[in-house]
N, C-alpha and C positions, 0 to 999 in steps of 0.2 A: 478209564471208560466213563462215558457220560450218556445222558439220555437226550435224544433228539425227538422232539414232539411229532416230527413227520415220518420218521424212519425207525423208532424203537431204539434199543441199545446200539451204541456207536462205538467203534473201535478204531484207534489210530493204528495203521498197519502200512508196511512197506508196499508201494505201488507195484502193480502187475503190468507186464508188458502190454496185455490186451486192453488196458484202459488208458494208455497214453493219448489216444485221440480225446477221450473224455477230459483229461486234465487240460488239453488246449482249449476245449470248450469252456471249462471253468475259468482259465485265464482271461479268454477273450471276453467272457460275460462280466467277470470282475473289474476288467479294465475299463469298462464303458463309463463307469462312475467319474473318470478323470474328466471327461468332457464337461461336467458340471462345474469344474473349476478352471476352465479355460484351457485344459491340456488336451485339446481334440486330437492332437497328433499322437499323444500317448494312448488315448482310447483306440486309435487305429492302427496302433502298432501290433504287428503280426506276432502271435506267440511262438515260442520255439517250435521247431519242427518235431515230428515224431522221432526222426533219427537222432536228434540232438538229445531229447528226452530219454530215449533209450540208452544213449552213452553215459547217462547221468542216473540211471534207474536205481543204483544201490543208495544213492542220497535223497531219494524221493519218498515222502511219507503222505498217505492220504487219510482223510476223515471220512467215514461212511463207506457203505458198500450197498449201492453204487456210490462213488466218491463224490463229495459235494466241496470239497476243499483240499489243498495240497500245500506241502512246503518242500522246496528243492534247497538242498545244502551240498556243501563241499568243504573239503579241508583247504585252508588257506592260512599260510604261515602259522600253523600250529593252533589255529581257532577254527570253530565250526561257523563257516560263512553262510548265511541265509541269502541264498541267490533269489528266491522267490517265495512269497506267501499269497495263496489266491483262494478266496472264499466265493463260491458261487453267490450272487446277489440274492437269491431266494433263501439264502441260509445266513445271511450277514447279520452283524450285530447281536450275536449269540455267544461270543466268546470263544468261537472255533479256532481263528487264527492264534489266539492267545494259548489255547490248549496245544496246538501244534508245536509252537514255539517251545512251550514248557517241555513238552513230550522230548523233542530233539535235544534240549538243553540237559535234561536228566540223562537221556541215554549216552550222550557224548561225554558229559562231565568236563566240557571245555568252555573257555569264553566263547561268546558269540560275537560275530561281526555282521554287518549288513550295509548297504548303501541305500539311500532312499531321498525323497524330496523332502527338504528342510521344513517347508511351510504348509505342505498339504495335511490337514487335520489328521487323517487315518495313515499317515506316513510317520514323519518326524515326531510329532507331539505324541502320537499313539506309542511309539516305540520308547519314548522317554517314560511315558507312564509304565512301560513294562520293565524299566530298570537300566535301559540302554542310554548311552551318553554320547554326544558328538565328540568326534575326534578332530583335533586341531591337524593342519597339514603335516607338521612335524611328527606326529604321533602315527601317521600312516605307514604301514608296513610295505614293503615292495609289492606283495600280492594284492594288497588294497589300491595301491597306486595303478597297478596294471588294470584292475576292474574299473576304476574311475576313468582311465584312459579310453577303455573299450566302450564305456556308457557315452562318453563325450563323442567318440566316433560315431555311435549310432543315433546322435542326435538327442540323447536325454537331458542335456543340460540346458533345456529352455526355461527352466525354473531352478532355483538354488538347490544343489544336492549335496549331501553330506553322507560320511561314513560314520557309523556308530559302533560302540562295543558295549557289551555287558559282560562283566566279570563273573567268574565263579569262584567259590572259596578256595583260597591258597593257589589260584592258577591265573595266570595272565599270558597274553600273546605279544 
């Protein structure tokens, strides 16, 4: 638990179905910063629908009540894959994204994977500071290859993208 100056004590908790619309708002707002680095099409990218979020509800954790950030995860090839981390810009740069990542890492006890833009400062370089390392193509599992293909089909490869992994003690995927 941490202290959020605007909301008092904050807990990380599993998302509730009644706040899925709020999660879409958070992702939309957080995505707007991509326009500042020439990724206007990413900023304009529609967040997942409420129906899609509902199907993944058991892997979504939020920060705050009302939520100001969330992380969406799924098991992929024996690792906990981080599908999305979004922090509303009004609450950015306070370590909330890092708290969410550390929370799911402790909870799962599995290596973490994710895919991201290699050269956007709050993507690849940020995750490297959190202990993730880029994976070479020959290190990609079949599940990560599937995710990368889907990202390419969605048009996300307009800037270099990478898959990354962070190990946990005595475990790997």
